[in-house]
C-alpha positions as a printed NumPy array, in Angstrom:
array([[ 93.682, 120.732,  68.227],
       [ 95.002, 123.4  ,  71.245],
       [ 92.793, 125.571,  73.148],
       [ 93.24 , 128.509,  75.776],
       [ 90.711, 128.448,  77.993],
       [ 90.573, 130.96 ,  80.876],
       [ 89.558, 128.782,  84.035],
       [ 87.304, 130.906,  86.84 ],
       [ 87.386, 130.8  ,  89.799],
       [ 85.906, 127.426,  91.579],
       [ 86.151, 125.407,  88.837],
       [ 87.448, 122.246,  88.88 ],
       [ 90.076, 121.075,  85.758],
       [ 88.091, 117.967,  84.565],
       [ 84.874, 117.49 ,  82.532],
       [ 83.225, 115.561,  85.466],
       [ 83.184, 115.479,  89.241],
       [ 81.417, 112.618,  91.525],
       [ 81.043, 114.358,  94.712],
       [ 78.404, 116.027,  96.394],
       [ 77.287, 118.458,  95.897],
       [ 78.42 , 118.291,  92.674],
       [ 81.694, 121.516,  91.983],
       [ 81.483, 123.826,  88.524],
       [ 83.67 , 121.72 ,  86.005],
       [ 84.987, 122.5  ,  82.554],
       [ 82.039, 120.351,  81.22 ],
       [ 79.978, 123.95 ,  81.867],
       [ 82.175, 125.718,  78.769],
       [ 81.501, 124.413,  75.725],
       [ 84.621, 123.508,  74.749],
       [ 84.852, 120.996,  71.677],
       [ 84.475, 117.966,  72.183],
       [ 87.888, 115.33 ,  72.857],
       [ 89.952, 117.951,  74.544],
       [ 91.528, 117.22 ,  77.909],
       [ 92.858, 119.291,  80.392],
       [ 97.166, 120.08 ,  79.38 ],
       [ 98.083, 120.054,  83.281],
       [ 95.79 , 121.493,  86.312],
       [ 95.633, 124.4  ,  88.361],
       [ 93.71 , 124.059,  91.884],
       [ 90.417, 124.329,  91.967],
       [ 91.094, 127.591,  93.731],
       [ 93.334, 129.732,  91.737],
       [ 92.721, 131.034,  87.914],
       [ 93.586, 131.917,  84.803],
       [ 95.241, 129.755,  81.426],
       [ 95.066, 126.22 ,  81.342],
       [ 95.837, 124.646,  78.063],
       [ 93.52 , 122.059,  76.481],
       [ 94.213, 119.915,  73.868],
       [ 93.92 , 116.425,  72.043],
       [ 96.692, 115.606,  71.267],
       [ 98.784, 113.897,  73.772],
       [101.851, 113.984,  72.236],
       [101.235, 117.598,  72.732],
       [ 99.784, 117.424,  76.44 ],
       [103.047, 115.727,  77.56 ],
       [105.199, 118.336,  75.654],
       [103.505, 120.961,  77.715],
       [103.406, 119.883,  81.152],
       [106.257, 117.284,  81.238],
       [109.006, 118.685,  83.781],
       [111.704, 117.223,  81.581],
       [110.576, 120.227,  78.928],
       [110.967, 122.8  ,  81.502],
       [107.691, 124.923,  80.171],
       [107.755, 128.455,  81.635],
       [104.897, 129.078,  83.259],
       [103.922, 132.515,  85.032],
       [101.745, 133.549,  87.697],
       [100.395, 137.107,  88.939],
       [100.347, 136.33 ,  92.599],
       [ 98.612, 138.365,  95.313],
       [100.307, 137.616,  98.265],
       [100.124, 138.833, 102.222],
       [102.153, 141.165, 102.773],
       [105.11 , 143.628, 101.821],
       [107.747, 141.182,  99.866],
       [111.241, 142.431, 101.454],
       [114.493, 141.725,  99.125],
       [115.623, 138.668, 100.945],
       [112.033, 136.887, 100.505],
       [112.443, 137.797,  97.063],
       [115.678, 136.464,  96.683],
       [115.097, 133.402,  98.443],
       [112.2  , 132.683,  95.612],
       [115.25 , 133.554,  93.114],
       [117.102, 131.14 ,  94.331],
       [114.489, 128.207,  94.76 ],
       [112.639, 127.071,  98.336],
       [113.266, 124.439, 100.471],
       [109.858, 122.274, 100.415],
       [108.571, 119.442, 101.725],
       [108.601, 117.037,  98.846],
       [112.528, 118.633,  98.242],
       [113.966, 122.154,  96.938],
       [112.403, 124.107,  94.148],
       [114.601, 125.197,  90.915],
       [115.275, 129.1  ,  91.05 ],
       [112.358, 131.272,  90.077],
       [111.72 , 134.313,  88.137],
       [110.245, 136.528,  90.018],
       [109.41 , 140.596,  90.65 ],
       [106.637, 142.402,  92.617],
       [103.739, 144.016,  90.138],
       [101.952, 147.442,  90.14 ],
       [ 97.989, 145.628,  91.303],
       [ 97.175, 144.688,  87.719],
       [ 93.919, 144.925,  85.936],
       [ 91.846, 142.196,  86.144],
       [ 87.825, 140.8  ,  86.83 ],
       [ 86.462, 140.425,  90.021],
       [ 86.606, 137.532,  91.908],
       [ 83.518, 135.761,  93.051],
       [ 83.833, 135.352,  96.442],
       [ 86.524, 138.243,  96.688],
       [ 89.657, 138.439,  98.324],
       [ 89.419, 139.359, 101.796],
       [ 90.786, 142.832, 102.795],
       [ 92.441, 144.061, 105.878],
       [ 92.873, 147.242, 106.556],
       [ 95.672, 146.726, 108.733],
       [ 97.533, 144.009, 106.592],
       [ 99.08 , 145.102, 103.091],
       [ 99.395, 142.793, 100.236],
       [101.345, 142.871,  96.959],
       [101.561, 141.277,  93.546],
       [104.647, 139.319,  92.232],
       [105.446, 137.776,  88.369],
       [105.948, 134.659,  89.173],
       [107.619, 132.176,  86.501],
       [108.738, 128.931,  87.543],
       [109.544, 125.764,  85.554],
       [107.978, 123.162,  87.576],
       [105.021, 122.035,  88.162],
       [104.378, 120.7  ,  91.874],
       [101.152, 120.333,  93.286],
       [100.016, 123.669,  94.75 ],
       [103.959, 124.907,  94.145],
       [103.583, 128.521,  93.985],
       [101.315, 128.591,  97.208],
       [103.975, 126.584,  99.238],
       [106.345, 128.307,  97.638],
       [105.374, 132.086,  98.823],
       [103.941, 130.413, 102.034],
       [107.878, 129.155, 103.045],
       [109.15 , 132.702, 102.836],
       [106.361, 133.98 , 104.635],
       [104.382, 135.723, 101.908],
       [100.618, 133.468, 101.689],
       [ 98.976, 133.558,  98.501],
       [ 95.889, 135.456,  98.392],
       [ 95.023, 135.444,  94.203],
       [ 96.898, 132.867,  91.648],
       [ 96.218, 133.863,  88.52 ],
       [ 98.34 , 132.148,  85.459],
       [ 99.047, 134.17 ,  82.649],
       [101.064, 132.403,  80.403],
       [102.541, 128.525,  79.748],
       [105.628, 129.122,  77.217],
       [104.591, 131.083,  74.517],
       [101.131, 130.979,  75.007],
       [ 99.121, 133.33 ,  77.11 ],
       [ 96.039, 134.295,  78.615],
       [ 95.121, 137.908,  77.084],
       [ 92.219, 139.102,  75.923],
       [ 89.88 , 136.225,  77.681],
       [ 87.387, 136.762,  80.373],
       [ 86.539, 134.392,  82.413],
       [ 85.064, 131.398,  80.916],
       [ 86.045, 131.918,  77.322],
       [ 88.143, 130.173,  75.211],
       [ 89.714, 130.473,  72.049],
       [ 91.636, 128.022,  69.773],
       [ 95.284, 128.932,  68.971],
       [ 96.15 , 125.677,  66.479]])
């Protein structure tokens, strides 16, 4: 079984949380029993999360050797320069080593659901949206990449993993893919 889930902002990619007070988890969304997240999205990221009950499939989806492309729409603080976009395309030096090159382009602001809490708005600081595709999955990688080139991430929404897309799912909704 493979499930596409639109993970809302502030939800953990696990079914239990032992912290106090407990934070929202996947347990609150009526997902079928026996599935688990194939990969992760940070607590403060949104969008496509794949869940499965098939360990081999989860491995193919998440192991970096399989180079599954993951596409994100990223709202960044600032107006990206050609040089900043080129740095992302070439790969960025992070503390844990250089990243693989990314596919990146600037987007018109996409039509998305409202985020709660909303992204801060500052009249004097412009923001922009990027479409960024990577084939790795390091911890907070997209946020670290954009910060490294001087474009801090304000909002991060994963819209695709491999050939699976988020389209048609509101936050908290899911659909069976296979």
